[in-house]
LORO-677397 format. One record per residue (C-alpha): residue in three letters; x, y, z. Coordinates in steps of 0.05 Angstrom, whole numbers, plus 5000, padded with zeros to 4 digits. Last residue first. Example, Ala and Ser with C-alpha at 12.3 -4.5 7.8 and 13.67 -1.06 7.14 Angstrom:
! residues 2
Ser527349795143/Ala524649105156/
! end
This chain:
! residues 979
Leu262222132043/Lys262421591991/Lys263720851987/Pro261420752058/Leu265220372111/Asn261519772141/Tyr267319672190/Asn268918922187/Lys264818672128/Lys265019302086/Leu272419422098/Phe274218702080/Lys269618722020/Ser272819351993/Ala279819092002/Ala278218451966/Glu274618801909/Asp280419251888/Asn282420001887/Arg286420041951/Tyr285020731983/Cys281520432044/Leu286719872048/Val292420382052/Arg288320732106/Leu287720082147/Leu295219992145/Ser296420702171/Asn291120602225/Pro294119942248/Asp301120262255/Thr306619772236/Pro308020112169/Asn308020792204/Trp304421442195/Gln303921872257/Gly297322222247/Ser294521822305/Thr287821632274/Pro284221152319/Pro284020402304/Leu277120122287/Pro276519492330/Leu276918812296/Lys271318362321/Ser271617682355/Arg279117652357/Ala280318392376/Ser278918262450/Ser284817772449/Gly289918342448/Tyr288919062425/Thr295719232394/Glu298318542378/Leu291418352352/Thr291318982309/Val298318842283/Arg296418132263/Arg289818332231/Tyr293118892191/Arg298718432168/Glu293517932143/Val289618472108/Leu295918762076/Ser298118072053/Glu291317952022/Thr291318631988/Asp298018551953/Thr303918981976/Lys306419511928/Leu302720091963/Leu305519822029/Pro312519932001/Leu311120681997/Ile309820752073/Ser317020652098/Arg319721132045/Val314721652064/Thr316721592138/Thr324221612123/Ser323722222078/Phe325922702134/Lys332522352147/Asp333822182074/Ile333222912056/Leu338023102112/Asp342922562088/Ala342522832018/Pro344423532039/Leu339424072018/Gly340224431953/Asp346224511907/Gly347423761902/Asn343423641839/Ala337724051867/Trp337023601928/Phe330423941945/Leu327423841876/Asp330523151873/Lys326422941933/Leu320023141898/Ser322122771835/Asn323522151878/Phe316522221906/Asp313622241836/Asp317521611817/Glu314821251879/Ile307721461863/Ile308221231791/Gln311220561815/Ser305520461865/Asp300120591813/Gln300719861789/Leu298219601856/Thr292020021847/Phe290620681880/Ala284321071896/Arg283121821906/Ser276722231904/Pro274221851965/Gly278722252012/Gly286122422007/Ala287822162076/Leu293121632064/Leu296221801997/Val294522551996/Phe296722632068/Leu303122262052/Phe304822771998/Gly302823342045/Asp307323082099/Phe313023022049/Ser311523732026/Ala311423982099/Arg318223642111/Met321123962049/Ile318224632069/Asp321224552139/Thr328024392107/Val327325002063/Ile325925412127/Arg331925132164/Thr336725192105/Arg334925922096/Val336026112169/Arg343226362163/Glu342026572091/His336827082112/Ile330126972077/Thr327727372018/Asn331427121956/Ser331126391978/Ile323826481997/Ile322026721927/Leu326026161895/Leu322725641940/Asn315925901920/Arg317625811846/Glu320125111860/Leu313724931896/Glu309525141836/Gln313624691791/Thr313624131841/Phe306024151847/Pro304824161772/Glu309723561765/Ile306423121818/Arg301922671775/Ser294722751756/Ser294022321693/Ser297321691718/Pro293721761785/Glu286721721752/Gly281622111793/Val285322601839/Tyr292522361843/Leu295123071858/Gly290123601839/Asp285823911894/Trp290323741953/Leu296923861917/Val296024321857/His290324741885/Ser293124671955/Leu299525041935/Asp298325681976/His294625322031/Phe297324632048/Ile304324682019/Ile305825432024/Lys302225512090/Tyr305624892117/Ala312525162103/Val311225882123/Ala307925662188/Glu313625172202/Ser318625732194/Leu314326202235/Gln314025712293/Gln321425542291/Val323426272283/Gly318926462341/Glu321525902385/Ile328626112371/Cys326826842383/Ala323126692448/Ala328726252472/Pro333826802458/Thr329227332489/Leu328027012557/Glu335126972586/Phe338727592562/Lys345427592596/Lys348928062644/Ala346727802712/Leu346727082688/Gly354127082674/Asn356627142745/Thr364127102732/Phe364527822709/Asp361228122770/Glu365427662814/Ala371628052795/His368828702821/Ala365429302788/Ser364429952827/Glu368530412783/Ser365230162719/Asn369830102659/Arg370029352662/Leu362529342670/His361429762608/Thr365829282568/Ile361928682595/Ile355429042575/Arg358129132504/Lys359428382500/Glu352228252521/Leu349628742469/Val353528412413/Asp351127722435/Leu344027972435/Glu344828222364/Ser344427512335/Arg337727382368/Ile334928052346/Arg337027922274/His334127222275/Leu327527502301/Thr327528022245/Asn329327512190/Ile323627072213/Arg318827662212/Val321327852143/Cys319927132120/Leu312927182147/Gln312027812105/Pro314527452043/Val309726872058/Gly303727332068/Tyr301527512139/Ser302328272132/Asn297628242072/Asp291628172120/Gly286627692088/Asn291127162116/Met286626982174/Thr280626952128/Val284126502079/Val286326032134/Gln279326002163/Ser276525852094/Asn281625292086/Arg279324952150/Lys272024992130/Gln273224742060/Thr277024142086/Asn271323972133/Pro266324002075/Leu270523562028/Lys271623891962/Asp266723751906/Lys267724411871/Lys274624171849/Lys271523621808/Trp272722881812/Ala270422401758/Phe272721761790/Lys273321071760/Ser271120441794/Gly274819781782/Ala273419511851/Thr269119971892/Cys273120381941/Arg272220462015/Thr271321082058/Leu274621372121/Ala272422052143/Pro276422652119/Met282822862157/Asn282723572180/Pro286824052139/Val294124232156/Tyr294524992155/Thr293525222227/Asn296524572253/Arg303424782228/Ser303025472259/Gly299226112253/Cys301826812242/Gly297427142293/Ser303127302341/Lys310027162313/Ala312427882319/Lys308527992383/Thr312327442418/Ala318927702393/Tyr317228412415/Tyr314928172483/Gln321427772490/Leu325128412473/Cys321328792527/Arg322228232577/Asp329728212565/Leu330128962573/Gly326728902640/Ala330928312663/Met337228682641/Leu335329302679/Asp333928932743/Pro340128492734/Leu344429132725/Leu342429382795/Ala348329082833/Pro353329152776/His352029902768/Met352330032843/Pro356430652857/Ile352131142817/Pro354131702770/Leu349331452714/Gln353531362651/Phe352730612656/Tyr345130682652/Ala345431172594/Asp349730692553/Leu345030122570/Thr338930532549/Glu342430742485/Asp343530012467/Ile336329842483/Ile333930422441/Arg338230202383/Leu335729492388/Val328529742387/Glu330130172326/Val333329632285/Ala327529172301/Ser322529712283/Pro326029802216/Thr324029092198/Tyr328428542171/Gly330428372099/Glu337728582101/Gln336829032040/Asn331729472074/Ala324229592075/Gln323429172012/Pro320928552050/Asn315428982082/Trp313528742151/Val307629232154/Glu309129502224/Gln304030002251/Gln301529562308/Leu308729352321/Asn310830072326/Arg305730262380/Asp306729652423/Val314329682419/Trp314330432436/Glu309730322495/Lys314429762518/Leu320430222511/Arg317130782549/Asp315430312606/Leu322530042605/Arg325530742611/Ala320830942667/Lys322130282704/Ile329630372698/Trp329431082726/Gly325030852783/Lys329930292797/Val335530802795/Leu331731232845/Asn330530632890/Ala337930432885/Ile340131132901/Ala335531152962/Val337930462983/Glu345130702976/Ala343431313018/Glu340430873071/Tyr342331403122/Pro343530843170/Pro341530923243/Met347731173281/Glu346131153355/Arg345730393350/Ile352930413326/Ile354830763391/Ala351530233433/Lys354229663391/Gly361429893400/Gly364329213417/Asp359429143475/Asp364829163529/Ser368829703494/Asp375929563471/Val374629613396/Ser370030213405/Asp374430743374/Glu375830333312/Val368430193304/Ala366530933312/Ile371931153263/Gln369430643212/Val362230863224/Leu364131583208/Asp367831403144/Lys362130953120/Glu357131503135/Leu361232023098/Lys361831573037/Asp354331453036/Ala352732193045/Ala357432382987/Arg354131852944/Leu347332122962/Val349432842947/Gln352532662880/Val346632222861/Thr341832792874/Asp346133292837/Pro346632832776/Thr339032762776/Leu334432172792/Glu327432402806/Val322632622861/Ile327332722920/Ser324133092978/Ser324432523029/Ile331732413012/Phe333433133026/Gln329833133093/Lys333532493110/Ile340132813088/Glu339333413133/Asn337433053197/Gly342832523183/Tyr348133063178/Cys346933243251/Ala345932513273/His352332273240/Leu356032863269/Thr353732663338/Ala355431933326/Val362232153300/Ala363632533364/Val360931993411/Gly365331473377/Ala371331933381/Ser370132023456/Phe369931273470/Pro374431243531/His371431873561/Trp375732233612/Arg382632103584/Lys379632003515/Leu378232753513/Ile385432913494/Pro386332363442/Ser379332543416/Phe381133283403/Val386633293351/Gln386632663308/Lys379532403316/Glu376433093316/Asn380533293255/Val378132673219/Ala370932823239/Leu371433543216/Glu374333323150/Gly368432853140/Val363633413161/Asp366733873108/Lys366133343053/Ala358933193073/Leu357433943074/Ile359934043004/Ala355633462980/Leu349833753020/Ile350734422986/Pro350634142915/Leu357334252879/Pro357234762822/Asn357234462752/Pro359635072713/Gln360635702756/Asn355036202767/Lys352735852830/Ser359735832858/Ala359036382911/Arg352136142930/Arg354635432941/Ser360635662980/Ser356036093025/Asp351435493036/Ala357435063053/Lys359935573103/Glu353135633135/Met352734883141/Arg359834843168/Gln357835333222/Ala351834903241/Phe356434303243/Ala361334663289/Thr355634843336/Arg353134123336/Leu360333893345/Ser361334343405/Ser354934123440/Arg355833383427/Ile363033373449/Tyr362033813510/Thr356033403534/Glu359832753525/Ile365633043564/Arg360833243620/Thr357532563623/Arg364232203624/Ala366932643679/Val360632593721/Asp359731833716/Val352931773750/Glu349331123764/Ser355130813802/Lys354531383852/Arg347831123875/Lys343131693876/Arg340932103936/Arg347932383943/Tyr347632643872/Glu341333013887/Asn344533343947/Ser349833653902/Ile355933883940/Asp361033323939/Glu359232923876/Ile356133463834/Leu360134083850/Val366533703862/Lys365733303797/Ala364033933758/Ala370234293783/Leu374533683765/Val371433653696/Gly372534393684/Leu379734403706/Ser381533773667/Val378034043606/Ile381734703613/Gly388334343620/Gln387133903559/Met384834513519/Thr391434853532/Glu395234263503/Ala390734283442/Asn393634963425/Gly396434873355/Arg391734323332/Asp385734753345/Phe382135063403/Thr377035613416/Asp371635553363/His372134793361/Tyr371434803436/Ala364235023432/Leu361434733497/Leu368734733519/Arg369835483516/Lys363635723555/Glu364535073594/Ala371135323623/Trp368235993644/Gly362135673675/Leu366335143709/Ile370835663740/Ser364836083762/Ser361135463788/Leu367435263825/Thr367535933861/Ser360135943878/Ser359935213901/Leu366135283944/Ile363635913976/Lys356935583990/Ser360334954016/Cys364635384061/Gln358435714089/Pro354935044098/Asp360834774138/Lys361134014129/Thr367933984097/Thr371133304086/Lys369933134013/Ala370733863992/Asp377733884021/Lys380133333974/Ala377033703915/Val380434343937/Glu387133983934/Ala385533753863/Leu383934483848/Gln391134653865/Gly393534183811/Asp388734473760/Ala390735173779/Ala398034983770/Asp396634673702/Leu393035313681/Leu398735733708/Asp403635333666/Thr399135473607/Glu400336223610/Gly394236533576/Thr395437193611/Ala388837433641/Val385436753641/Phe391636443671/Arg391736983725/His384536833743/Phe386036083748/Leu392036193792/Val388136683836/Trp382136223839/Thr386235623858/Phe389736043911/Cys382936253938/Leu380435543942/Asn386735263973/His386635834024/Leu379235714038/Met380734974052/Gln386935134094/Asn383335634138/Met381536364134/Gly378036814185/Leu381537434158/Ile384737634224/Thr386736924242/Trp388836744171/Thr393737324165/Lys399436854184/Lys398236494118/Ile401437084082/His407836974122/Glu408736254099/Met406636464029/Leu412536954026/Glu417336414049/Asp415235913996/Ile413836443943/Glu421036683940/Asp421836433868/Ile416636943846/Ile410636683807/Ser411036833733/Thr405837003681/Glu404737723703/Asp412037883692/Asn414538543721/Val410338523784/Asp412337803796/Phe406437413820/Cys406137213894/Ala403037893909/Gln396637633878/Leu396037193940/Leu395637803985/Met390238133942/Glu386337483941/Tyr386637484017/Leu383238154018/Arg378037903968/Leu376737284009/Asn376137674074/Leu371138154043/Pro366937574016/Ile365337354069/Gly366537664136/Asp373337594168/Ala375738314165/Trp372338634225/His371338064274/Cys375538234335/Ile378537614365/Glu378037544440/Ser374936854433/Leu369736414466/Ser365536144408/Gly358336344403/Asp358436664333/Ser361837274360/Arg360338024368/Ser366438414389/Ala367038764322/Leu360139084329/Ser361339374398/Met368539544381/Val366339954320/Ala360740324356/Ser364940514416/Arg370940684374/Leu366841154330/Val363741504391/Gln370641564422/Met373441834357/Ser368142364353/Glu369242544425/Asn376642664419/Asn382342164431/Lys386542464376/Gly389842214312/Thr383442324273/Glu379042944261/Ile372842734225/Pro372242824150/Arg365943194126/Asp361842894070/Met364442174072/Ala365442244147/Gly357942354155/His356441714118/Ile361341344163/Ile358441644227/Gln351241504205/Gln352840784189/Leu356240704256/Arg349940954291/Gln345540484250/Ser350139904266/Thr349740074340/Pro342240144337/Asn341339424309/Ser335039474266/Lys338539164206/Asp340238554248/Leu347338344233/Pro349837654211/Val356337464246/His362637554204/Pro360038214178/His359338354103/Leu355839024094/Leu356139304165/Leu362539094202/Gly367438904147/Ala364839324089/Glu363339944132/Leu370039894167/Val373439844099/Lys369340434075/Met371740844135/Thr378940674119/Arg378040884046/Lys374841534068/Gln380541674117/Trp385941534064/Met382441994014/Glu381942534066/Tyr389342484083/Glu391542484011/Gln387443103998/Lys390143444061/Asp397343374039/Thr403442944046/Phe400542554103/Asp402642434175/Leu400943164192/Leu393543024179/Lys393042504233/Leu394741774242/Gln394141404309/Gln386641354322/Leu384841244249/Leu390140694247/Glu387140384309/Leu380240374277/Pro382940074212/Leu386639534254/Val380739304297/Ile384538984355/Ser384338284383/Glu387537984320/Ile393938374334/Arg394938074402/Arg394938544462/Gly400838574510/Val402139304502/Gln396639654464/Gly398840384468/Ala406040284448/Ala404139754396/Ile399140234366/Arg404440774362/Leu409340294329/Leu403840064282/Ala402540784262/Arg409840894247/Arg409840254206/Ile403840474165/Arg406841154151/Ser413440844129/Asp409840374081/Val405840954053/Thr412141364041/Glu415940754015/Ser410740653962/Val406240033961/Arg405939663894/Met403839003926/Gln409838633900/Ala414639193921/Arg411839223992/Met411938463996/Leu419238423974/Glu421238954025/Gly417438604081/Val420337924064/Thr427338234067/Leu431538374006/Gly439138294010/Arg439938043939/Arg433937993894/Ile436537553838/Lys433237753773/Gly429537183741/Gln423137553726/Gly424438283710/Ser421138193643/Gly424238563585/Pro421038113534/Ile414937753562/Lys416037033581/Lys413436353562/Ser416935833604/Gly423635573580/Ser427435453644/Gly430236163649/Pro426336323712/Ser423735703747/Lys418035313716/Leu411335193751/Gly409034483763/Leu405134683825/Ala409534233869/Lys415734533837/Lys413235233848/Met411835053921/Lys418734753930/Ser422035363900/Ala427735223852/Ala433435713857/Ala431835833929/Tyr433236523957/Thr433036574033/Leu429537214050/Ser431037644112/Ser425837804165/Gln427638534174/Leu421138894161/Ala423639584148/Pro424740234184/Ser427340854150/Asn433541104186/Pro438441034129/Ser433441384086/His432041074019/Thr431241533960/Ser424341663934/His420741413872/Asn419640683890/Thr413040543856/Pro415640033805/Ser418539633863/Asp424139183841/Ser428839423895/Asn436139383876/Ser437940043910/Asn436539733978/Pro435340154040/Ile434539764106/Tyr428039934141/Thr426439844213/Leu420239604248/Pro422439264311/Lys422538494314/Gly417538024344/Ser416937664278/Ser409637474289/Thr407538154314/Arg410838524256/Phe408438044203/Val401338084228/Ala401338844224/Val405038854158/Phe400238354127/Ile394038714153/Glu396539374126/Tyr398139044059/Ala391138754055/Thr388239454069/Ser392439764014/Arg390639213965/Leu383339283981/Asp383440033967/Ser387539933903/Asp382839393879/Ser377139883888/Leu371939883943/Gln365040113926/Gly361939413925/Leu366538843908/Pro367238633835/Ser370737983816/Gly370337923739/Ile370337233709/Asp368937413636/Thr371938093650/Thr378437713657/Thr378837673582/Ile378237153528/Thr378237433457/Pro376036973400/Lys381536493374/Ser388736553354/Leu390236123415/Met396036553441/Ile392537183419/Ser386036993455/Leu389736763516/Pro392137473527/Pro399137703508/Pro402038103565/Lys399238813569/Leu403839373550/Gln400939513481/Pro393939433508/Pro394739993559/Ile393939723629/Ser386939843655/Asp385239113657/Arg391038993704/Lys388439523751/Ser382339113762/His375639343738/Gly370539583790/Leu371839423862/Ser365139113872/Leu363338753937/Glu357638283922/Arg361238093858/Phe366237723900/Leu360937233921/Ser358837123849/Ala366137033830/Met367436553886/
! end
């Protein structure tokens, strides 16, 4: 309607010209939001003003009222008139419209519109005249007061109507052109002065121009000579008023032109004159009549006499070309327009209720002109409503949510009529495909929240700039996440309950929109992250919390949906903030571990394993690597992340690998048992009664080769026995510190905000798995290396080169035990007490192995008689006593355990040759079966000495210094006497 009304501009309404201090509170004040004024929905109408239209509308009303009532025009004075324009005293003879009013305390129409009666609690302006009982008023008197018509003007109109009635006996009011008849009947003497007369004539001429030329009921051809003639007359009258009140030539010419144009019809047989029923003139005139239903002293209130007044207003339909549908539409517009001007929510509800009637009419009307009016009017209402609803966060809040509900209802209903009943496109589609209300609400939600989000971004940016000089200012996206979360909660609590009436999952749509808005920002942020910083983690944690809150609202809102909320959740692709944090932390872990490994490599290459480096006997590099690991764990648990327990296994695995690498490097190149034990020389036999003159330079070639390798490997001083002991101490220290580190990790976890009970029950996640085994293996390997290095390398000159070489009685074990005791003292002072027993035990085992090696693989430089067995047994007891140390050394049972093999071999040295040969034959046959009967096979060397082992028995025979043994070996194996 607004666009149609704009075709005939009246300028600004009188209401808009009221001084601000006297105006009723506008909606903007009531909502504490940006100003909303009637200029947003202005209704201009050509050159006519509201006052001109109001005067013409009143003339029509009085004319119709007079003919419908059938009573003479008289006026009954009433001192209680509410008219603000009543400045003269009432004459006893002044005529009035005498249809009396029946006052109803509660108007049926007001009740139907949901409007409150005076004094019932509706919003009112102080000093309002609403609620006064108008006693003795007639409909005519009330209408005159409501339309601000003075008694003088009213009297003049009624006089003219009397004259018209006298000259038009029997004619119906709709069959005359009222402005023309008024021009015919009123003359200069009927007015106060000439100026008033001329203004009245110009206004009347403009009404004729509007109704017959500008907006005729039946379209007018511009070349129509009658219209051109009337146009000339009207324009002439603007410059030089014509003489009215007479039947002169000028009036006859005017009448001829007016009646010719007014008598044109759209084909229907009717005597009606069409001068005020062209659109939009008729609508604007009718609007003026409907505005009279509002109390002149209280713009927010409709008078209680509206029922009877409306009944008489409707009698103007014939002249104005109105019908029920146009009435409903105009009344909706007037209620809506008044709501916009005043902010009275009762009027909004009334407009909404009246619009429901318009919606019913829209489904039945087929008149294109009506559809055009309907479309224009509803588009104006919808445009105004959507201007607020597309950014409803700027207009509404918790305090005025009720008003929002009415505006949403109005807007949605207008949209439904426009789309469902007017849109051709909608008719071409199946109605089930389009849910107008739901679509509109979704549009409002998404638009308003996007606007609100943009505003929050600006606000967050301003807050960030304002706090940049403060310590630890919040990152902008962290501020924004908090603001968006508050926005979502406010949406859920304030707006979603209202919008749910039209969209069952309005909260879900809202949070999905906010999720997408923030998602655009956070994804850009994530893509630009290059390292883990406190600000980065703070933003990502804020984003993760926001996302969880938004999803929770969406899930709660979608409980009753058919798909359980899956559609909304699909609209919310995860931010993956936790994944981003996890990736950053993993990058942080990798960087720390890479630095640690580089440090280990660099320091182990420089490490000299000096026993005097510290009192504890382990390396400074071990202390440092443990310190770095401890600091790394502290730094990890100080990271402001929500997933310490989840990513701890990654860190632990990396630290574990670094320590394992250290342990592996610490034992690398140090050799093992096999590195130092020489290869066994080839088997030889002895000549009975032979004596040996053995010299050290006559070492076996294979033995020399093995020893030369050992010497070369140990040319580096870092592989000496003291250094190997430091390596053992270091590995032991690392192994013992692991428990301390693991306990410290438990403490960190208990203090972690994100830890759960299961994080403490799952032991693997917080334990070192590789390093303990590497340390144990390293200590074992190094301990054996030390033991066998001492026995077979460092003491080879007194063991391999000296013990029992030549005559056993003159080369006994005492030199070896003396040297061994000195080495044991050095080790005792170097090695950590917790591993001392182990390494001494390994040395004892190595010495026992060396003793057996001399007896069973000592080469052709050694030979033993039966008598030598006692010497050998005594020497072995001396060796055991060295380790027992009168009870201060190793436990006796441990010594017995490791001496079992030697003790099982020694009796063979006491056994006579024949018995040994017989036992050898028997064991060989048991081992190889019947194939050994024809020829005894040469048993392979197993290295596992045993009195039932064929190779062990054969070796005793090889070193038996008698004829029988030599012959047996010669006959069966043809063993040489020398290598």
